[in-house]
C-alpha positions as CSV (number, residue, x, y, z in Angstrom):
1,M,9.7,113.6,-85.7
2,S,10.7,116.9,-84.2
3,L,9.2,117.9,-80.9
4,F,10.2,121.5,-81.2
5,P,7.1,123.8,-81.3
6,R,6.3,125.5,-84.6
7,P,6.8,128.0,-86.0
8,F,10.5,128.1,-86.8
9,V,12.4,131.4,-86.8
10,A,15.9,131.4,-88.3
11,L,18.8,133.8,-87.6
12,I,20.7,134.5,-90.8
13,G,23.6,136.8,-91.4
14,R,27.3,137.1,-92.2
15,T,29.9,136.1,-89.6
16,N,30.4,138.1,-86.4
17,V,27.1,140.0,-86.4
18,G,26.2,138.4,-83.0
19,K,23.7,135.8,-84.1
20,S,24.7,133.3,-81.4
21,T,24.7,136.0,-78.7
22,L,21.2,137.0,-79.8
23,F,20.2,133.3,-79.8
24,N,21.4,132.8,-76.2
25,R,19.6,136.0,-75.1
26,L,16.2,135.1,-76.6
27,I,16.2,131.5,-75.4
28,E,17.5,132.7,-72.0
29,E,20.3,130.0,-72.0
30,K,24.0,130.1,-72.7
31,R,23.7,127.2,-75.2
32,A,25.6,128.5,-78.2
33,I,29.4,129.2,-77.9
34,T,30.2,132.8,-78.7
35,S,33.5,134.3,-79.8
36,P,34.9,136.9,-82.2
37,L,36.4,134.2,-84.4
38,S,34.7,133.7,-87.8
39,G,33.0,130.3,-88.2
40,T,32.5,129.7,-84.5
41,T,29.0,128.4,-85.2
42,R,29.0,125.5,-87.6
43,D,25.8,123.6,-87.1
44,R,22.2,124.6,-86.5
45,N,21.3,125.3,-82.9
46,F,17.7,125.0,-81.8
47,G,16.0,126.6,-78.8
48,V,12.5,127.3,-77.6
49,V,11.6,131.0,-77.0
50,T,8.6,131.9,-74.7
51,W,6.9,135.2,-75.3
52,R,3.6,136.3,-73.7
53,G,2.6,132.7,-73.0
54,K,3.3,131.6,-76.6
55,F,6.2,129.7,-78.1
56,F,8.4,129.4,-81.2
57,T,11.6,127.6,-82.0
58,L,14.6,129.8,-82.8
59,I,17.4,128.4,-85.1
60,D,20.9,129.8,-84.9
61,T,23.0,129.3,-88.1
62,G,26.6,129.8,-89.2
63,G,27.7,133.0,-90.9
64,L,27.4,133.4,-94.7
65,D,30.5,135.3,-96.1
66,L,31.2,137.1,-99.3
67,G,32.4,133.9,-100.9
68,Y,29.0,132.3,-100.3
69,L,28.3,129.6,-102.8
70,P,25.1,127.5,-102.6
71,F,26.1,124.1,-101.4
72,S,23.7,122.5,-103.9
73,T,25.8,124.0,-106.8
74,V,29.0,122.2,-105.8
75,P,29.3,118.8,-107.6
76,K,29.4,115.9,-105.1
77,N,32.0,114.1,-107.1
78,L,34.3,117.2,-106.7
79,I,34.0,117.0,-102.9
80,K,34.5,113.2,-102.9
81,S,37.5,113.6,-105.2
82,K,39.2,115.6,-102.3
83,K,40.2,118.3,-104.8
84,I,38.6,120.7,-102.3
85,A,40.5,121.3,-99.1
86,T,39.0,119.8,-96.0
87,E,38.7,123.3,-94.4
88,D,36.7,124.4,-97.4
89,I,34.4,121.4,-97.1
90,I,33.7,122.5,-93.5
91,E,32.8,126.0,-94.8
92,L,30.6,124.4,-97.5
93,N,28.8,122.4,-94.8
94,I,28.3,125.5,-92.7
95,V,26.6,127.0,-95.7
96,K,24.5,123.8,-96.1
97,Q,23.4,124.0,-92.5
98,A,22.4,127.6,-92.9
99,E,20.5,126.8,-96.1
100,M,18.6,124.0,-94.3
101,G,17.8,126.5,-91.6
102,I,16.4,128.9,-94.2
103,K,14.3,126.1,-95.8
104,Q,12.9,125.1,-92.4
105,A,12.1,128.6,-91.2
106,N,8.7,130.2,-91.2
107,L,10.3,133.6,-90.6
108,I,13.9,134.7,-91.3
109,I,15.6,137.3,-89.1
110,M,18.5,138.9,-91.0
111,V,21.0,140.1,-88.5
112,V,23.5,143.0,-89.2
113,D,26.1,144.8,-87.1
114,S,25.2,148.3,-86.1
115,Q,28.7,149.2,-85.2
116,V,30.3,148.6,-88.6
117,G,27.5,149.5,-90.9
118,I,26.6,147.9,-94.2
119,Q,29.2,145.4,-95.6
120,R,29.4,143.7,-99.0
121,E,28.6,140.4,-97.3
122,D,25.3,141.9,-96.0
123,R,24.2,142.5,-99.5
124,T,25.0,138.9,-100.4
125,V,22.7,137.8,-97.5
126,V,20.0,140.1,-98.7
127,N,20.0,138.3,-102.1
128,I,19.7,134.9,-100.4
129,L,16.8,136.2,-98.3
130,R,15.0,137.5,-101.4
131,K,15.4,134.3,-103.3
132,S,14.0,132.3,-100.3
133,K,10.7,134.2,-100.7
134,K,10.1,133.9,-96.9
135,P,8.8,136.6,-94.6
136,F,11.6,138.4,-92.9
137,L,12.7,141.0,-90.3
138,L,15.9,143.1,-90.4
139,V,17.6,143.4,-87.0
140,A,20.5,145.7,-86.4
141,N,22.4,144.1,-83.5
142,K,25.1,145.6,-81.2
143,A,23.2,148.9,-80.8
144,D,24.7,149.1,-77.3
145,N,23.9,152.8,-76.9
146,K,21.6,155.5,-78.3
147,R,24.1,157.0,-80.7
148,I,24.8,153.6,-82.4
149,A,21.1,152.9,-82.5
150,N,20.4,156.2,-84.3
151,E,23.2,155.5,-86.9
152,A,21.6,152.1,-87.7
153,T,19.1,153.9,-89.9
154,E,21.6,153.5,-92.8
155,F,20.5,149.8,-93.1
156,I,17.4,151.1,-94.8
157,N,19.6,151.2,-97.9
158,L,19.5,147.4,-97.9
159,G,16.0,147.8,-99.2
160,L,14.5,145.6,-96.4
161,G,12.7,148.4,-94.6
162,Q,13.4,150.0,-91.1
163,P,15.7,147.8,-89.0
164,I,14.8,146.8,-85.4
165,T,17.7,147.9,-83.2
166,V,18.8,145.5,-80.4
167,S,21.7,144.8,-78.2
168,A,22.1,141.1,-77.6
169,S,24.8,141.7,-75.0
170,N,22.6,143.8,-72.7
171,G,19.1,142.8,-73.9
172,S,17.8,146.2,-75.0
173,G,15.3,146.1,-77.9
174,T,14.7,142.3,-77.6
175,G,11.1,142.9,-76.4
176,D,10.4,145.0,-79.5
177,L,11.9,142.2,-81.6
178,L,9.7,139.6,-80.0
179,D,6.6,141.8,-80.6
180,A,7.6,142.1,-84.2
181,I,8.0,138.3,-84.6
182,E,4.5,137.8,-83.0
183,K,3.0,140.2,-85.6
184,K,4.7,138.5,-88.5
185,I,3.7,134.9,-87.7
186,E,1.3,133.0,-85.5
187,L,3.1,131.6,-82.5
188,A,2.3,128.3,-80.8
189,D,-0.4,128.5,-78.2
190,D,1.1,125.7,-76.1
191,L,4.2,123.6,-75.9
192,P,3.9,120.0,-77.1
193,E,2.4,117.7,-74.5
194,E,5.2,117.0,-72.0
195,E,6.4,113.5,-71.8
196,K,9.6,112.2,-70.3
197,K,12.4,112.7,-72.8
198,I,15.4,110.3,-72.5
199,I,18.5,112.5,-72.8
200,I,21.3,110.7,-74.6
201,S,24.8,112.2,-75.0
202,F,27.3,111.0,-77.6
203,V,30.7,110.9,-75.8
204,G,34.0,110.0,-77.4
205,K,37.3,111.3,-78.6
206,P,37.6,113.2,-81.9
207,N,36.9,111.4,-85.2
208,V,35.2,108.3,-83.8
209,G,32.1,109.2,-85.8
210,K,29.7,110.8,-83.2
211,S,28.3,113.3,-85.6
212,S,27.9,110.8,-88.3
213,L,26.1,108.5,-85.9
214,L,23.7,111.2,-84.9
215,N,23.0,112.1,-88.5
216,S,22.5,108.4,-89.4
217,I,20.0,107.9,-86.5
218,L,18.0,111.0,-87.5
219,N,18.4,110.2,-91.2
220,E,19.3,113.8,-91.9
221,E,22.5,115.9,-92.0
222,R,21.9,117.6,-88.7
223,V,25.5,118.3,-87.9
224,V,28.7,119.1,-89.9
225,V,30.9,116.1,-90.4
226,S,34.6,116.1,-91.4
227,S,37.9,114.4,-90.7
228,I,39.3,117.5,-89.0
229,P,39.4,117.0,-85.2
230,H,37.0,119.1,-83.2
231,T,34.7,119.9,-86.1
232,T,31.8,119.8,-83.6
233,R,32.6,122.8,-81.3
234,E,29.5,122.9,-79.2
235,A,26.9,120.4,-78.0
236,Q,24.3,119.9,-80.7
237,S,20.9,118.6,-79.6
238,A,18.1,117.2,-81.6
239,E,14.7,116.0,-80.4
240,F,13.5,112.7,-81.8
241,R,10.7,110.2,-81.4
242,Y,11.2,106.5,-81.8
243,N,9.0,103.6,-80.7
244,D,6.6,105.9,-78.8
245,K,9.5,107.3,-76.8
246,N,10.9,110.9,-76.9
247,F,14.6,111.5,-77.0
248,I,17.0,114.4,-76.8
249,L,20.1,113.3,-78.7
250,T,23.1,115.5,-78.0
251,D,26.3,115.3,-80.0
252,L,29.2,116.5,-77.8
253,A,32.5,118.0,-78.9
254,G,35.2,115.4,-79.3
255,I,37.3,115.2,-76.1
256,R,41.0,114.7,-76.4
257,R,43.9,114.8,-73.9
258,G,44.5,118.2,-72.2
259,A,48.0,118.3,-73.6
260,K,46.7,118.0,-77.1
261,M,43.8,120.4,-76.6
262,S,44.2,123.8,-78.2
263,P,43.2,126.8,-76.0
264,G,40.1,128.9,-76.9
265,L,37.1,127.4,-78.7
266,E,38.2,123.8,-78.3
267,K,38.8,124.1,-74.6
268,I,35.4,125.8,-74.1
269,G,33.7,123.1,-76.2
270,V,35.3,120.3,-74.2
271,N,34.4,121.8,-70.9
272,K,30.8,122.2,-72.0
273,S,30.9,118.5,-73.1
274,L,32.0,117.4,-69.7
275,E,29.3,119.4,-68.1
276,E,26.7,117.9,-70.4
277,I,27.6,114.4,-69.2
278,K,26.3,115.4,-65.8
279,N,22.9,116.4,-67.3
280,T,22.3,113.3,-69.4
281,D,20.4,110.1,-68.7
282,V,22.2,107.7,-71.0
283,C,25.8,108.1,-72.3
284,F,26.7,106.5,-75.6
285,L,30.4,105.8,-75.3
286,V,31.3,105.9,-79.0
287,L,34.5,104.0,-80.0
288,D,36.2,103.7,-83.4
289,I,36.4,99.9,-83.3
290,S,38.5,99.8,-86.5
291,Q,41.4,101.2,-84.4
292,P,43.0,100.0,-81.2
293,L,41.4,101.4,-78.0
294,S,43.4,104.2,-76.4
295,T,44.1,105.7,-73.0
296,Q,41.8,108.6,-73.9
297,D,38.9,106.1,-74.4
298,A,39.7,104.9,-70.9
299,R,39.7,108.4,-69.5
300,L,36.3,109.2,-71.0
301,S,34.9,106.0,-69.6
302,Q,36.1,107.2,-66.2
303,E,34.2,110.5,-66.7
304,I,31.0,108.6,-67.4
305,I,31.6,106.2,-64.4
306,A,32.2,109.2,-62.1
307,A,28.9,110.7,-63.3
308,K,27.1,107.4,-62.5
309,K,25.1,107.4,-65.7
310,A,23.5,104.7,-67.7
311,V,25.9,103.6,-70.5
312,V,25.7,101.9,-73.9
313,I,29.0,101.2,-75.6
314,V,28.7,102.0,-79.3
315,A,31.5,100.3,-81.3
316,N,31.3,102.4,-84.5
317,K,33.0,101.8,-87.9
318,W,32.2,98.1,-87.8
319,D,32.2,98.2,-91.6
320,L,35.9,99.1,-91.6
321,V,37.0,96.0,-89.5
322,V,38.7,93.7,-91.9
323,D,38.7,89.9,-91.9
324,K,35.6,89.5,-89.8
325,D,34.4,86.0,-89.1
326,P,31.3,84.7,-87.3
327,A,33.2,84.8,-84.0
328,A,34.3,88.5,-84.5
329,P,31.6,90.1,-82.4
330,K,32.4,87.8,-79.4
331,K,36.1,88.4,-79.7
332,F,35.7,92.2,-79.9
333,T,33.2,92.1,-77.0
334,Q,35.8,90.3,-74.9
335,Y,38.4,92.9,-76.0
336,I,36.2,95.8,-75.0
337,Y,35.3,94.5,-71.6
338,R,38.9,93.7,-70.8
339,F,39.7,97.3,-71.7
340,F,36.8,98.7,-69.7
341,P,36.5,96.3,-66.7
342,Q,34.3,98.9,-64.8
343,L,31.7,98.9,-67.6
344,L,30.8,95.2,-67.6
345,F,27.2,96.3,-67.0
346,A,27.1,98.2,-70.2
347,P,25.7,96.6,-73.4
348,I,27.8,96.7,-76.6
349,V,26.4,97.3,-80.1
350,F,28.5,97.1,-83.2
351,V,27.3,99.8,-85.7
352,S,28.3,101.6,-88.9
353,S,27.2,105.2,-89.1
354,R,28.2,105.2,-92.7
355,T,26.0,102.3,-93.8
356,G,23.4,102.7,-91.1
357,Q,24.0,99.1,-89.8
358,R,22.3,98.7,-86.4
359,V,22.2,102.4,-85.6
360,R,18.6,102.3,-84.4
361,K,19.4,99.4,-82.1
362,T,21.4,101.9,-80.1
363,L,18.1,103.5,-79.2
364,D,16.5,100.2,-78.2
365,L,19.4,99.6,-75.8
366,A,19.1,103.2,-74.6
367,I,15.5,102.7,-73.7
368,K,16.3,99.5,-71.8
369,S,19.3,101.0,-70.0
370,F,17.2,104.1,-69.0
371,Q,14.4,101.9,-67.7
372,N,16.9,100.0,-65.6
373,H,18.5,103.2,-64.4
374,V,15.3,104.3,-62.9
375,R,14.1,100.9,-61.8
376,E,12.5,100.6,-58.3
377,I,12.3,97.2,-56.5
378,E,9.4,96.7,-54.1
379,Q,10.4,96.4,-50.4
380,P,8.7,93.0,-49.8
381,E,10.7,91.5,-52.7
382,L,14.0,92.8,-51.2
383,T,13.1,91.5,-47.8
384,K,12.4,88.1,-49.3
385,L,15.7,88.1,-51.2
386,L,17.7,88.9,-48.1
387,K,16.1,86.1,-46.2
388,E,16.9,83.6,-49.0
389,V,20.5,84.8,-49.1
390,L,21.0,84.5,-45.3
391,A,19.4,81.1,-45.2
392,K,22.2,79.8,-47.5
393,N,25.1,82.0,-46.7
394,H,25.1,83.9,-43.3
395,P,28.4,85.6,-42.3
396,L,29.8,84.6,-39.0
397,I,31.8,87.0,-36.9
398,G,34.0,87.1,-33.8
399,P,36.0,84.3,-32.2
400,F,32.8,82.3,-31.4
401,K,31.5,82.6,-35.0
402,V,28.3,84.4,-34.1
403,P,25.9,85.0,-37.0
404,M,26.0,88.7,-38.0
405,K,22.8,90.6,-37.3
406,F,21.0,91.9,-40.4
407,Y,17.9,94.1,-40.1
408,S,16.9,95.1,-43.6
409,L,17.8,95.4,-47.3
410,R,16.1,98.3,-49.1
411,Q,16.5,100.5,-52.1
412,V,17.3,104.1,-51.2
413,R,17.4,105.8,-54.6
414,T,17.5,105.5,-58.4
415,R,19.7,107.1,-61.1
416,P,21.6,104.9,-60.4
417,P,19.8,102.3,-58.3
418,A,21.4,102.1,-54.8
419,F,20.7,99.6,-52.0
420,Q,21.3,99.8,-48.3
421,I,21.9,96.9,-45.9
422,K,21.2,97.8,-42.2
423,T,23.2,95.8,-39.7
424,G,24.0,95.8,-36.0
425,G,27.2,95.6,-34.1
426,K,30.6,97.3,-34.8
427,T,32.0,94.7,-37.3
428,P,31.5,95.8,-40.9
429,I,30.0,93.4,-43.4
430,P,32.7,91.5,-45.2
431,T,33.4,93.0,-48.7
432,G,32.9,89.6,-50.3
433,F,29.5,89.2,-48.8
434,M,28.5,92.8,-50.0
435,H,29.5,91.8,-53.5
436,F,27.6,88.5,-53.1
437,I,24.3,90.3,-52.2
438,L,24.8,92.8,-55.0
439,N,25.3,90.0,-57.6
440,K,22.2,88.3,-56.3
441,I,20.2,91.5,-56.8
442,K,21.6,91.8,-60.4
443,D,20.8,88.1,-61.1
444,R,17.2,88.5,-60.0
445,Y,16.4,91.9,-61.5
446,D,17.6,93.4,-64.9
447,F,20.0,96.2,-64.3
448,S,21.9,96.0,-67.6
449,G,23.1,99.3,-68.8
450,T,23.3,101.0,-65.4
451,P,25.7,101.0,-62.5
452,V,24.2,99.7,-59.2
453,E,25.5,100.6,-55.8
454,I,25.3,98.9,-52.3
455,F,26.4,100.1,-48.9
456,E,26.0,99.3,-45.3
457,K,24.3,101.3,-42.5
458,K,24.6,100.5,-38.8
459,K,21.4,100.5,-36.8
């Protein structure tokens, strides 16, 4: 179930006409990666646009070139036979994502480039638009000055009427465009009722199956999937409802070692992914369990640990693990925890994004991990726990073995939960006793899926 407000407005056009720049301008966020390279946008991006107190969802799509071929006309057995190059499969999937955007849209905005005039590819897009039988607007982008805007009248020859001239780079003309959208379709009067959305980010190195996992959970081909590393170039978010909970599921670009990272789009996408980790509630650390764990998996776990996020370890491609016996889950669990000793708090789920095996269980674990991440313990309970601990194990300090003075144990924050012990004197609490109290807290209260911190404060 999508939580984006209707109606849907799709940006359609050939490559490099500035659709993503216009998308960012209208949603007032720098969400889509922009560059002069063809095929930068591969998946559908969604964003909410607010105009005069009303709302609609804007969809950014990949560019349709002269070689456009409807994805539905390509035989599936031809793709599976690998007689089509992997790069071409990506292009076909870009087309498929654009077609899905057209099908979903209540209004289509055809975007053209004012600075280069009519191109053959533009006429191809016109044919697509007419076949869709959807209402449309023609927008001439990159009209950065008055001269270019005046020359944009040539786009009347496309037979779609007078173009609306805009400059996505400086914002001119976007108000007129939004007015035109409001006249074409009825906008939403109000955003959906706000409820806490659990933000989940899919973190992992390239080709561990993050995009396939997202598609499997949503039960739709939301993002382009291929064996080429870094197919996902920018964070792709989808809103989803499951078990009366709202989620924002974000597929991050695959993150590989800096030495292997190519400059340009990949580096930009990876940097955005690392920033997204800071804005998430629960991180899915996605692993390819059919292959040995690597140092890059360990590095990514360190990024998540440093961000102090709730974590679910998703061991994907379980269907590819050979010679599994009933003890296999236990053996692999021990293997994963030995590799990630700092993630002993994180639950592990073995899934197959290809078959759909246990993919929805990841959401059940995410709900539980998030609840524990924001869990608050009442002060009287913590006071009682501290008294019980000290009654059985009270640290003695100094040459005369004087009992250490403890004043209080209290929770000072959530996300993640953190506890403070207030003591007197100059002697610090022995490290072993700090761990002992922390373990007692974890034993009594469920904090699975989230890190928990404890520190000392002198009175």
